[in-house]
C-alpha positions as CSV (number, residue, x, y, z in Angstrom):
1,M,68.3,-22.0,-1.0
2,H,65.9,-21.2,1.9
3,D,67.1,-18.8,4.6
4,Y,64.5,-19.9,7.1
5,Q,62.8,-23.1,8.1
6,P,59.3,-23.6,6.7
7,R,56.5,-24.3,9.1
8,S,53.9,-27.0,8.9
9,E,50.7,-26.6,6.8
10,L,48.7,-23.6,7.8
11,K,45.7,-24.1,10.1
12,Y,44.0,-21.7,12.4
13,R,46.0,-20.8,15.5
14,P,43.9,-19.5,18.4
15,R,44.6,-15.8,19.1
16,W,45.5,-14.6,22.6
17,I,43.0,-11.8,22.4
18,A,40.0,-14.1,21.8
19,P,39.0,-14.7,25.5
20,L,39.0,-10.9,26.0
21,L,36.6,-10.4,23.0
22,R,34.3,-13.1,24.4
23,D,34.2,-11.5,27.8
24,A,33.6,-8.0,26.4
25,A,30.8,-9.3,24.1
26,K,28.9,-10.6,27.2
27,D,28.9,-7.2,28.9
28,H,28.8,-4.7,26.0
29,P,26.4,-4.3,23.0
30,I,29.2,-3.3,20.6
31,V,32.7,-4.6,20.5
32,V,35.1,-3.1,17.9
33,L,38.0,-5.1,16.6
34,T,40.4,-3.2,14.4
35,G,43.8,-4.0,12.9
36,A,45.7,-3.9,9.6
37,R,44.6,-5.9,6.6
38,Q,45.6,-9.5,6.8
39,V,46.3,-9.7,10.5
40,G,43.5,-12.3,10.9
41,K,40.5,-10.4,12.1
42,S,38.0,-12.2,9.8
43,T,39.5,-15.6,10.5
44,L,39.3,-15.1,14.2
45,L,35.7,-14.1,14.1
46,Q,34.8,-17.0,11.8
47,Q,36.7,-19.6,13.9
48,E,36.4,-18.6,17.5
49,S,33.3,-19.5,19.6
50,P,30.7,-17.9,20.0
51,F,31.3,-15.6,17.1
52,A,31.6,-18.4,14.6
53,G,27.8,-19.0,15.2
54,W,26.9,-15.4,14.7
55,R,25.7,-13.9,11.4
56,Y,28.8,-12.8,9.5
57,I,28.4,-9.9,7.1
58,T,31.3,-8.3,5.2
59,L,31.1,-5.0,3.4
60,D,33.8,-6.2,1.0
61,D,30.8,-7.7,-0.8
62,F,29.4,-5.0,-3.2
63,D,25.8,-6.2,-2.9
64,V,26.1,-6.1,0.9
65,L,27.6,-2.6,0.7
66,S,24.7,-1.4,-1.4
67,Q,22.3,-2.9,1.1
68,A,24.1,-1.3,4.0
69,R,23.7,2.1,2.3
70,S,20.0,1.7,1.4
71,D,18.5,-0.4,4.2
72,P,21.2,-1.2,6.8
73,A,18.9,-2.6,9.5
74,S,17.8,-5.4,7.1
75,L,21.2,-6.9,7.3
76,W,20.5,-8.3,10.8
77,A,16.8,-9.0,10.3
78,G,16.0,-12.2,12.2
79,T,19.0,-12.4,14.4
80,D,20.4,-10.6,17.4
81,Y,24.1,-11.6,17.1
82,V,26.0,-10.0,14.2
83,V,29.5,-9.7,13.0
84,L,29.9,-6.7,10.6
85,D,33.3,-6.8,8.8
86,E,35.0,-3.8,7.0
87,V,32.6,-1.4,8.7
88,Q,34.7,1.7,7.8
89,K,33.2,1.5,4.3
90,S,29.7,2.7,5.4
91,T,29.3,5.2,8.2
92,R,25.5,5.0,7.6
93,L,25.7,1.4,8.7
94,L,27.2,2.5,12.0
95,D,24.4,5.0,12.6
96,A,21.9,2.1,12.1
97,V,23.9,0.0,14.6
98,K,23.7,2.9,17.1
99,I,19.9,3.2,16.6
100,A,19.4,-0.6,17.0
101,V,21.3,-0.7,20.2
102,D,19.7,2.4,21.7
103,S,16.1,1.4,20.9
104,N,16.5,-2.3,22.0
105,Y,19.1,-2.1,24.8
106,G,20.3,-5.5,25.8
107,K,18.9,-7.3,22.8
108,Y,21.6,-7.0,20.2
109,R,25.3,-7.9,20.2
110,F,27.5,-6.5,17.5
111,I,31.1,-7.2,16.6
112,L,32.3,-4.4,14.3
113,S,35.6,-5.2,12.5
114,G,37.6,-3.3,10.1
115,S,41.1,-2.5,8.7
116,A,40.9,1.1,9.9
117,N,41.3,2.4,13.4
118,I,37.8,3.6,14.1
119,L,38.9,5.5,17.1
120,L,40.9,7.8,14.7
121,M,37.9,8.3,12.4
122,K,36.1,11.1,14.2
123,K,32.7,10.8,12.7
124,V,32.6,7.0,13.4
125,S,34.0,7.1,16.9
126,E,31.5,9.8,17.9
127,S,28.5,7.7,16.8
128,L,29.7,4.8,19.0
129,A,30.7,6.9,22.0
130,G,29.7,5.2,25.3
131,R,28.4,2.1,23.5
132,A,31.5,0.3,22.3
133,V,34.7,-1.2,23.7
134,Y,37.8,-1.3,21.4
135,F,40.4,-3.9,20.7
136,T,43.2,-4.0,18.1
137,L,44.4,-7.3,16.6
138,N,48.2,-7.3,15.9
139,P,50.1,-9.6,13.6
140,M,50.8,-13.0,15.2
141,T,53.3,-13.4,18.0
142,I,55.8,-16.2,17.9
143,G,53.8,-17.9,20.7
144,E,50.6,-17.8,18.7
145,M,52.3,-19.2,15.7
146,D,53.4,-22.2,17.8
147,N,50.0,-22.7,19.5
148,L,51.3,-21.6,22.9
149,P,49.4,-19.8,25.6
150,P,50.4,-16.2,26.4
151,T,53.1,-15.6,29.0
152,N,52.3,-13.7,32.2
153,L,55.7,-12.0,32.1
154,L,54.4,-8.5,32.1
155,E,52.0,-9.1,35.0
156,T,54.6,-10.7,37.2
157,L,57.1,-7.9,36.4
158,F,54.6,-5.2,37.3
159,K,54.2,-7.0,40.7
160,G,58.0,-6.7,41.1
161,E,58.5,-10.5,40.8
162,M,61.7,-11.3,39.0
163,P,62.3,-14.5,37.0
164,R,65.1,-16.8,37.9
165,G,68.4,-16.7,35.9
166,K,68.7,-19.6,33.6
167,K,69.7,-20.6,30.0
168,I,66.8,-21.2,27.7
169,E,66.7,-23.7,24.9
170,S,65.1,-22.4,21.7
171,T,64.9,-23.4,18.0
172,L,65.3,-19.7,17.2
173,S,69.1,-19.2,17.1
174,T,68.8,-15.6,15.9
175,P,65.9,-13.2,15.5
176,F,66.8,-12.2,11.9
177,S,64.7,-14.7,10.0
178,P,61.4,-14.0,11.8
179,M,62.0,-10.2,11.8
180,W,62.7,-10.3,8.1
181,K,59.8,-12.6,7.2
182,G,57.2,-10.8,9.3
183,F,54.3,-12.0,11.4
184,M,51.2,-11.7,9.2
185,P,49.3,-15.1,9.3
186,P,49.4,-15.8,5.6
187,L,53.2,-15.7,5.7
188,M,53.3,-18.9,7.8
189,Q,52.6,-21.1,4.8
190,L,55.2,-19.6,2.5
191,E,58.4,-21.7,2.2
192,T,60.7,-19.6,0.0
193,S,62.2,-16.1,0.3
194,A,60.8,-15.3,-3.2
195,A,57.3,-16.2,-2.0
196,V,57.6,-13.9,1.0
197,L,58.8,-11.0,-1.2
198,R,56.0,-11.5,-3.6
199,W,53.5,-11.5,-0.7
200,W,54.8,-8.3,0.7
201,E,54.9,-6.7,-2.7
202,G,51.3,-7.6,-3.3
203,Y,50.3,-6.4,0.2
204,V,51.8,-3.0,-0.3
205,T,50.3,-2.6,-3.8
206,T,46.9,-3.7,-2.6
207,Y,47.2,-1.3,0.4
208,L,48.2,1.6,-1.8
209,E,45.7,1.0,-4.6
210,R,42.7,-0.2,-2.7
211,D,42.5,0.7,1.0
212,L,44.0,4.2,0.8
213,L,42.0,5.3,-2.1
214,Q,38.8,4.1,-0.4
215,L,39.6,6.1,2.8
216,S,41.1,9.3,1.5
217,Q,42.1,11.3,-1.6
218,I,45.8,10.6,-2.3
219,D,47.4,13.2,-4.4
220,S,50.2,10.9,-5.6
221,L,50.7,7.2,-5.0
222,P,54.4,7.4,-5.8
223,D,54.7,10.2,-3.2
224,F,52.9,8.1,-0.6
225,R,55.1,5.1,-1.4
226,R,58.2,7.3,-1.0
227,L,56.9,8.4,2.4
228,M,56.4,4.8,3.5
229,V,60.0,4.0,2.6
230,A,61.3,7.1,4.4
231,L,59.4,6.1,7.5
232,A,60.7,2.5,7.2
233,M,64.3,3.8,7.3
234,R,63.4,5.7,10.5
235,C,61.6,2.9,12.3
236,G,62.3,3.2,16.1
237,Q,63.5,6.8,15.7
238,I,62.0,10.1,16.9
239,L,59.7,11.5,14.2
240,N,60.9,14.7,12.7
241,Q,58.3,15.7,10.1
242,T,60.3,18.6,8.8
243,E,63.2,16.3,8.1
244,V,60.9,13.8,6.4
245,S,59.4,16.5,4.3
246,R,62.8,17.8,3.2
247,D,64.2,14.3,2.4
248,T,61.1,13.2,0.4
249,G,60.2,16.5,-1.3
250,I,56.7,16.2,0.0
251,S,55.1,19.3,1.7
252,Q,54.8,19.2,5.5
253,P,51.0,19.3,5.5
254,T,50.9,16.4,3.1
255,V,53.5,14.4,5.2
256,Y,51.3,15.0,8.3
257,R,48.2,13.9,6.4
258,Y,49.8,10.8,5.0
259,I,51.2,9.8,8.4
260,N,47.7,10.1,9.8
261,L,46.5,7.8,7.1
262,L,49.2,5.2,7.9
263,E,48.1,5.4,11.6
264,T,44.4,5.2,10.7
265,T,45.0,2.0,8.6
266,C,46.9,0.5,11.5
267,L,50.2,0.1,9.6
268,M,52.3,2.5,11.6
269,E,52.0,4.1,15.0
270,R,53.4,7.2,16.7
271,L,54.7,6.1,20.0
272,P,54.2,8.9,22.5
273,A,57.0,10.2,24.8
274,F,56.8,9.6,28.5
275,V,57.0,13.2,29.7
276,V,56.5,13.1,33.5
277,N,59.2,15.7,34.3
278,R,61.0,15.4,37.6
279,T,64.5,16.7,37.2
280,K,65.5,16.3,33.6
281,R,64.4,18.0,30.4
282,L,62.7,15.5,28.1
283,I,62.0,15.0,24.4
284,K,58.3,15.2,23.7
285,S,58.1,14.3,20.0
286,P,56.8,10.7,19.2
287,K,58.8,7.9,17.8
288,I,57.6,6.1,14.6
289,M,56.9,2.4,14.9
290,S,55.6,-0.2,12.5
291,I,53.1,-2.9,13.4
292,D,55.2,-5.6,11.6
293,P,59.0,-5.8,11.2
294,G,58.7,-7.7,7.9
295,L,56.9,-4.8,6.3
296,I,59.7,-2.4,7.4
297,A,62.4,-4.8,6.1
298,F,60.6,-5.0,2.7
299,L,60.1,-1.3,2.4
300,A,63.7,-0.6,3.4
301,G,64.9,-2.8,0.6
302,H,66.3,-5.7,2.6
303,Y,65.3,-8.6,0.4
304,N,67.1,-11.4,2.4
305,T,68.1,-12.0,6.0
306,G,71.8,-11.3,5.3
307,A,71.0,-7.8,3.9
308,L,68.9,-7.1,7.0
309,Q,71.5,-8.4,9.4
310,S,74.2,-6.1,8.1
311,S,71.9,-3.0,7.7
312,R,71.9,0.1,9.9
313,E,68.2,-0.3,10.2
314,A,68.4,-3.7,11.9
315,G,68.2,-2.3,15.4
316,G,65.1,-0.3,14.7
317,I,63.4,-3.3,13.0
318,F,64.3,-5.6,15.9
319,E,62.8,-2.9,18.2
320,S,59.5,-3.0,16.1
321,M,59.4,-6.8,16.6
322,I,59.6,-6.3,20.3
323,Y,57.0,-3.6,20.2
324,L,54.6,-6.0,18.4
325,H,55.0,-8.5,21.2
326,L,54.7,-6.0,24.0
327,N,51.6,-4.6,22.4
328,A,50.0,-8.1,22.2
329,L,50.9,-8.9,25.9
330,A,49.7,-5.4,27.1
331,Q,46.3,-6.0,25.6
332,L,45.8,-9.0,27.8
333,L,45.9,-6.9,31.0
334,V,42.8,-5.1,32.2
335,P,43.0,-2.2,31.9
336,R,45.7,-2.4,29.3
337,P,49.0,-0.6,30.1
338,R,49.9,2.4,27.9
339,I,53.2,2.2,26.1
340,F,55.6,5.1,25.8
341,Y,59.3,5.8,25.3
342,W,61.6,8.0,27.4
343,R,64.4,10.3,26.2
344,T,66.2,13.2,27.7
345,T,67.5,16.2,25.8
346,T,71.0,14.9,26.5
347,G,70.3,11.7,24.5
348,K,69.6,9.2,27.3
349,E,66.8,6.9,26.2
350,V,64.7,4.0,27.3
351,D,63.1,2.2,24.4
352,F,59.7,1.5,26.0
353,V,58.0,2.5,29.2
354,L,54.8,0.6,30.2
355,K,52.5,2.4,32.6
356,W,49.8,0.4,34.4
357,G,48.0,2.5,37.0
358,R,50.8,3.9,39.1
359,K,53.3,1.2,38.2
360,L,56.0,1.5,35.6
361,L,58.0,-1.1,33.7
362,A,61.0,0.1,31.7
363,V,62.2,-1.9,28.7
364,E,65.5,-1.5,26.9
365,V,66.1,-3.4,23.6
366,K,69.5,-4.4,22.3
367,L,70.2,-6.4,19.1
368,S,73.1,-8.2,20.7
369,R,73.9,-11.8,21.7
370,N,75.4,-10.6,25.0
371,A,73.8,-8.6,27.9
372,T,76.4,-6.3,29.4
373,F,76.4,-3.9,32.4
374,S,76.7,-0.9,30.0
375,D,73.5,-2.0,28.3
376,I,71.5,-1.2,31.5
377,E,72.9,2.2,32.1
378,T,69.8,4.1,31.0
379,L,67.5,1.7,32.9
380,R,69.4,2.5,36.1
381,L,69.1,6.2,35.3
382,F,65.3,5.8,34.7
383,M,64.9,4.0,38.1
384,D,66.8,6.8,39.8
385,E,64.4,9.3,38.2
386,Y,61.2,7.2,38.8
387,P,61.7,5.0,41.9
388,E,58.2,3.7,41.6
389,T,59.3,1.6,38.7
390,S,58.4,-2.1,39.5
391,A,61.1,-3.6,37.3
392,C,63.3,-3.1,34.3
393,I,64.0,-5.5,31.5
394,L,66.7,-5.7,28.9
395,I,65.4,-7.6,25.9
396,Y,68.3,-9.0,23.8
397,A,69.1,-11.6,21.1
398,G,70.8,-14.1,23.5
399,D,69.5,-17.2,25.1
400,E,69.9,-16.6,28.9
401,V,67.8,-15.0,31.6
402,R,70.3,-13.0,33.6
403,I,69.7,-11.0,36.7
404,M,71.6,-7.7,36.1
405,D,70.6,-5.8,39.2
406,E,68.1,-5.9,42.0
407,K,65.3,-4.8,39.8
408,I,66.8,-5.4,36.3
409,V,66.7,-8.6,34.4
410,A,68.0,-9.5,30.9
411,I,65.5,-11.6,28.9
412,P,65.9,-13.4,25.5
413,W,63.5,-11.8,23.0
414,F,61.7,-15.0,22.3
415,L,60.4,-15.3,25.9
416,L,57.9,-12.6,25.0
417,G,56.1,-15.2,23.0
418,K,56.0,-18.1,25.5
């Protein structure tokens, strides 16, 4: 028996980030697009205009990789518009791109794509310094899955404009099915729970045995898998590496190195603390977040929606789904807002704080069907501490937009996608 509704036959859905990539490619010689494996980078670059008409070269091809190592400039002979995919596999190729751009400024346009965050790879980022602009492609939002344009919710809230209170009709009665299944594009065509589980199992195995071993020396794949599970159980929580080391039996230096690898390969992120100190002492350690809630649900051992719904990790996994959507929407603003969390030493916490110039937007996330006055307590506290806050939103699992205070609004989670 299916525990979610299958979608129609898979076809390309335009990605919200595509117009920004097009604009950046007009003005900059190098545009870098990173993101975890299977988020749809290659598909976007092969489907979206004008990149679909550029020469597409992937270093996943062993012959191409060999050519990139021996004579990289020959890869773009006869053309000025080039997409280079999986570029993290050859740093020499990036040196050749740098030389081509510097010696023929204005002639070439390169899109560099890869399943590693090049900004976190020091040797690579240094070779592109001052020449490239960077974007990250996230897993799909629910709006992208349904072929909807992006909402301008963040921009209007930063302006201090509040939406009207109203009940919203939606086919998504609860968030558990999408947060269990996940938002990777290939998952859209899978119609059974078993197919989804097999996909995630293959994804993790491929990641462990292929991507990681190409990027770094891993002492023990079982240790790395155990660390991934331990972090999945802590999704949305403050990262205590000493505790993770103790619980996994992995040394602290190795834990630190493995977390760096997870971040470099775009699977997990350390969400920094918002530490502008006014009157309260604040926690400064980061929180650990996943790029896809389905990955966390799988690693945590929740193999159906019922198991996820009754789990103690459900709140953190719901929070990671909201983080995915906030990230996608933040990338559409120029410059993009930075995302933090805020927590006092007494335990008062706001799940996300978005900073755009001098404007702040505070976001609290509650996996609840009802929005109550007690749910906005920390948002009120945050506004008292930071009166420049443009607005606060409570994102919850209900279906009604509710004005909770003069600058606080409760919003159903699915409105982040449409």
